[in-house]
Backbone bond lengths (Angstrom), bond angles and torsions (degrees), N, CA, C in turn:
res aa  C-N    CA-C-N  psi(-1)  N-CA   C-N-CA  omega(-1)  CA-C   N-CA-C  phi
1 M - - - 1.446 - - 1.529 107.45 -
2 K 1.316 116.80 128.16 1.456 121.81 -179.15 1.521 110.40 -103.49
3 V 1.345 115.64 134.10 1.465 123.18 177.57 1.525 108.57 -134.26
4 T 1.311 115.70 166.43 1.457 121.70 171.80 1.518 107.66 -107.55
5 V 1.313 116.27 130.14 1.464 120.86 178.69 1.523 107.51 -113.78
6 R 1.321 115.74 128.70 1.460 121.66 179.44 1.523 109.38 -115.66
7 Y 1.340 115.41 144.68 1.463 122.28 -179.15 1.523 108.38 -121.83
8 F 1.325 116.71 139.29 1.452 121.33 -177.61 1.525 111.90 -124.61
9 A 1.325 115.11 156.17 1.465 124.87 173.26 1.528 111.48 53.22
10 S 1.331 117.50 -128.31 1.462 120.66 -174.68 1.530 112.53 -64.06
11 L 1.324 118.12 -27.43 1.469 119.65 176.96 1.524 109.98 -65.74
12 R 1.318 116.48 -43.55 1.469 120.88 178.47 1.529 109.64 -60.73
13 E 1.323 116.40 -43.12 1.460 120.17 179.76 1.532 111.64 -65.28
14 S 1.317 117.48 -42.67 1.467 121.52 -179.61 1.520 112.43 -65.23
15 L 1.335 116.14 -38.77 1.461 120.78 -175.81 1.521 112.79 -90.39
16 G 1.321 116.81 -15.95 1.458 119.85 178.61 1.511 114.35 72.32
17 K 1.333 115.95 22.26 1.467 119.18 177.95 1.513 109.93 -153.17
18 E 1.313 115.09 151.55 1.459 121.66 -179.79 1.523 111.48 -90.35
19 E 1.318 116.71 -37.11 1.468 119.99 -179.60 1.510 110.50 -158.36
20 E 1.327 114.84 164.54 1.460 121.14 175.81 1.520 109.77 -155.27
21 E 1.326 114.70 149.25 1.464 121.51 170.88 1.522 105.73 -83.30
22 L 1.311 115.95 136.66 1.454 119.68 -174.90 1.522 110.00 -135.30
23 E 1.317 116.00 128.71 1.465 122.05 173.22 1.526 106.23 -92.67
24 L 1.328 116.55 113.24 1.461 121.12 -177.33 1.518 111.19 -84.05
25 P 1.315 116.78 143.98 1.463 119.59 175.89 1.529 110.78 -69.90
26 P 1.320 117.18 155.15 1.470 120.17 177.37 1.527 110.87 -53.19
27 G 1.326 115.52 141.46 1.456 120.79 178.18 1.518 113.80 89.91
28 T 1.322 118.01 -5.27 1.467 121.06 178.02 1.523 106.71 -87.64
29 A 1.334 116.34 94.96 1.466 120.24 -169.26 1.520 114.55 -121.56
30 T 1.340 117.92 0.89 1.469 120.27 -179.79 1.530 109.72 -131.30
31 V 1.312 115.23 163.37 1.464 120.21 176.55 1.527 109.54 -59.64
32 S 1.308 117.22 -40.99 1.462 121.54 178.60 1.531 111.10 -59.74
33 A 1.315 117.09 -41.53 1.465 121.22 179.32 1.529 111.21 -67.66
34 V 1.335 117.15 -37.02 1.466 120.55 176.28 1.524 109.29 -62.96
35 R 1.320 116.26 -46.14 1.467 120.68 179.39 1.531 110.64 -60.71
36 A 1.329 117.22 -42.78 1.468 120.97 178.64 1.526 110.76 -63.59
37 H 1.318 117.07 -39.90 1.465 121.82 178.25 1.535 109.87 -61.45
38 L 1.323 116.78 -45.29 1.462 120.80 178.69 1.524 111.33 -65.98
39 R 1.316 116.25 -42.55 1.471 121.62 179.85 1.531 110.87 -59.63
40 A 1.332 116.60 -35.15 1.465 121.64 -178.56 1.528 112.54 -65.99
41 R 1.324 117.45 -13.95 1.468 120.32 175.17 1.521 111.02 -66.05
42 G 1.331 116.33 -21.23 1.449 121.27 179.77 1.519 112.36 76.62
43 G 1.311 116.32 -166.59 1.460 122.13 179.38 1.516 112.80 54.77
44 A 1.329 116.02 -134.32 1.464 121.26 -178.35 1.522 111.44 -61.15
45 Y 1.342 117.85 -34.85 1.470 120.83 178.77 1.529 110.18 -65.00
46 G 1.315 116.36 -44.04 1.462 120.52 179.70 1.520 112.44 -59.91
47 E 1.330 116.00 -39.11 1.461 120.60 179.68 1.529 111.74 -75.97
48 A 1.331 117.40 -48.74 1.468 121.65 -174.99 1.521 112.27 -65.00
49 L 1.338 116.55 -33.92 1.458 120.86 -175.23 1.532 112.54 -111.30
50 A 1.333 116.20 21.54 1.466 120.92 179.96 1.526 110.78 -54.99
51 E 1.321 115.65 147.01 1.465 120.70 -178.29 1.524 112.45 -56.61
52 K 1.307 117.42 -35.22 1.468 120.99 -176.66 1.522 112.78 -74.15
53 R 1.329 117.56 -15.90 1.465 120.56 -178.83 1.517 110.95 -84.84
54 L 1.313 115.54 136.81 1.457 120.85 177.11 1.530 108.39 -78.50
55 V 1.318 115.20 116.38 1.461 121.98 -179.89 1.519 107.75 -131.79
56 R 1.301 117.12 128.36 1.464 122.77 177.04 1.520 108.94 -87.27
57 S 1.341 115.55 158.25 1.457 120.78 -178.09 1.520 111.27 -136.42
58 A 1.316 114.42 151.73 1.465 121.06 173.82 1.518 107.49 -141.25
59 V 1.319 115.11 147.68 1.459 121.51 173.31 1.521 106.61 -123.61
60 N 1.314 115.18 123.25 1.464 121.58 -177.88 1.527 111.67 50.85
61 Q 1.325 114.78 42.77 1.466 125.42 175.23 1.527 114.35 69.88
62 D 1.314 117.60 17.60 1.468 122.31 173.64 1.524 108.34 -113.58
63 M 1.327 116.69 128.49 1.460 120.78 177.32 1.532 109.23 -60.56
64 V 1.335 115.44 136.32 1.464 120.17 -177.99 1.524 110.10 -139.02
65 Q 1.312 114.91 163.76 1.459 122.66 172.15 1.527 108.34 -84.19
66 A 1.314 116.43 164.39 1.464 121.67 -179.65 1.525 112.56 -60.51
67 S 1.325 116.90 -24.41 1.468 120.84 -178.13 1.532 113.21 -82.92
68 A 1.333 117.47 -2.23 1.476 120.59 -178.90 1.521 110.18 -62.59
69 T 1.323 115.60 140.81 1.462 120.39 179.48 1.522 110.79 -80.60
70 V 1.318 114.75 153.54 1.457 121.78 176.13 1.530 108.62 -124.72
71 K 1.348 114.70 152.03 1.460 119.63 178.42 1.516 109.35 -136.41
72 A 1.304 116.69 167.21 1.460 121.89 -178.88 1.526 110.33 -53.27
73 G 1.330 115.58 136.31 1.454 121.49 178.48 1.509 115.19 88.87
74 D 1.332 118.39 -8.19 1.464 121.12 -179.64 1.524 111.12 -67.62
75 E 1.331 114.73 153.49 1.456 122.49 170.16 1.522 106.57 -105.93
76 I 1.318 116.17 119.93 1.457 122.20 -178.51 1.527 107.12 -111.72
77 A 1.306 116.60 126.35 1.462 121.08 -178.61 1.518 110.09 -116.79
78 F 1.318 114.91 139.64 1.466 122.09 175.57 1.515 108.24 -121.83
79 F 1.328 116.44 136.28 1.456 120.36 179.49 1.522 109.92 -156.42
80 P 1.337 115.61 153.37 1.466 118.86 178.23 1.531 109.49 -73.88
81 P 1.328 116.71 163.46 1.454 119.58 176.27 1.536 109.59 -57.71
82 V 1.303 115.86 144.01 1.459 121.16 -178.36 1.526 108.92 -103.87
83 T 1.318 114.86 135.20 1.458 119.29 175.82 1.515 108.49 -118.36
84 G 1.275 115.58 153.52 1.471 119.96 179.64 1.514 109.99 -123.55
85 G 1.304 114.33 174.49 1.450 114.74 -178.21 1.473 113.62 -155.28
């Protein structure tokens, strides 16, 4: 299943990329599973998407919980919490 993953703010800076096309392994059906798959790459991905870090998610530009399902063609976005002032 192919999806587009987008990274925002400090995640984009840490990973050195704004987005990527990603072929997910079978059984990767939730935002949490996508994040775990990316984290397993190690290095900057392991640090930026570590379980202990608060990271927000969206699927097709709608805010979602980590348990939200994903399907082929979806755009999945990860970003740190946003603060205003």
